[in-house]
C-alpha positions as MATLAB code, in Angstrom:
seq = 'PVHTLPDRPKNELARLKVDKASKLFKKYSYHSAIRIARQSLADEPSYNAYRIICLSSCALRDLANSKAAYDKLPAAQKRTMRAKCADMGFELYQ';
ca = [
       0.091   -0.054   -0.030;
       1.154    3.472   -0.752;
       1.411    5.840    2.249;
       0.952    9.519    1.542;
       2.271   12.144    3.662;
       0.999   15.746    4.122;
       2.814   18.315    1.979;
       3.090   20.430    5.036;
       3.024   19.075    8.576;
      -0.295   19.464   10.513;
       1.658   19.357   13.837;
       2.456   22.847   14.935;
       6.085   22.068   16.158;
       6.909   20.126   12.985;
       5.504   22.883   10.789;
       7.612   25.517   12.687;
      10.647   23.420   12.046;
       9.958   22.944    8.438;
       9.556   26.632    8.007;
      12.766   27.323    9.856;
      14.565   24.676    7.671;
      13.141   26.399    4.488;
      14.509   29.747    5.523;
      17.921   28.236    6.258;
      17.944   26.606    2.894;
      17.216   29.941    1.290;
      20.239   31.406    3.266;
      22.431   28.522    1.983;
      22.762   26.992    5.329;
      22.357   23.568    3.963;
      23.728   21.400    6.982;
      21.394   23.394    9.423;
      18.507   23.087    7.075;
      18.893   19.333    6.795;
      19.273   18.983   10.694;
      16.118   20.958   11.258;
      14.171   19.299    8.570;
      15.128   15.895   10.067;
      13.931   17.085   13.457;
      10.541   17.954   11.993;
      10.341   14.433   10.513;
      10.568   13.042   14.054;
       7.527   15.304   14.958;
       5.538   14.470   11.786;
       6.810   13.320    8.404;
       6.107   15.613    5.496;
       6.983   15.941    1.819;
       8.196   19.548    2.480;
      10.800   18.177    5.018;
      11.947   15.661    2.501;
      12.235   18.270   -0.323;
      14.423   20.392    1.883;
      16.635   17.536    2.660;
      16.879   16.499   -0.857;
      17.764   19.956   -2.215;
      20.082   20.758    0.571;
      21.842   17.432    0.037;
      22.054   18.163   -3.682;
      23.684   21.539   -2.894;
      26.203   19.623   -0.638;
      26.817   17.136   -3.347;
      25.646   14.314   -1.085;
      24.238   11.745   -3.336;
      23.226    9.186   -0.711;
      21.177   11.616    1.368;
      19.677   13.376   -1.590;
      18.519   10.067   -3.148;
      17.202    8.786    0.185;
      15.009   11.893    0.539;
      14.086   11.975   -3.114;
      12.871    8.297   -2.912;
      10.330    9.437   -0.263;
       8.699   11.843   -2.538;
       5.628   11.193   -4.735;
       6.408   10.749   -8.480;
       4.647   14.111   -9.285;
       7.386   15.964   -7.310;
      10.403   14.022   -8.506;
      10.963   15.748  -11.859;
      10.987   19.134  -10.101;
      13.550   17.870   -7.648;
      15.721   16.488  -10.456;
      15.440   19.804  -12.268;
      16.272   21.984   -9.192;
      19.192   19.763   -8.324;
      20.438   19.938  -11.933;
      20.168   23.732  -11.739;
      22.680   23.523   -8.724;
      24.905   21.452  -10.988;
      24.123   18.120   -9.492;
      22.631   15.298  -11.331;
      20.452   13.463   -8.942;
      19.417   10.651  -11.294;
      20.268   10.169  -15.001;
];
């Protein structure tokens, strides 16, 4: 069975962490963005957190972690993630 996650967490603490991780990503603080996004996953898994981890890992050229987060995303979001990683000069999948 396919399990779907919320795009954004419903849990307030998880949502606050995802928002903070997103801001850190936009400030190029990729390690911190990953750390906070992972903390939000512990409160409530969400696609938003996995996207932040995927893109931050791409920026850090971390193939294992970018692929692990990418694999948690629904098919409809994967093309966008591949394109965004490619824009950063990182080929997620051929």
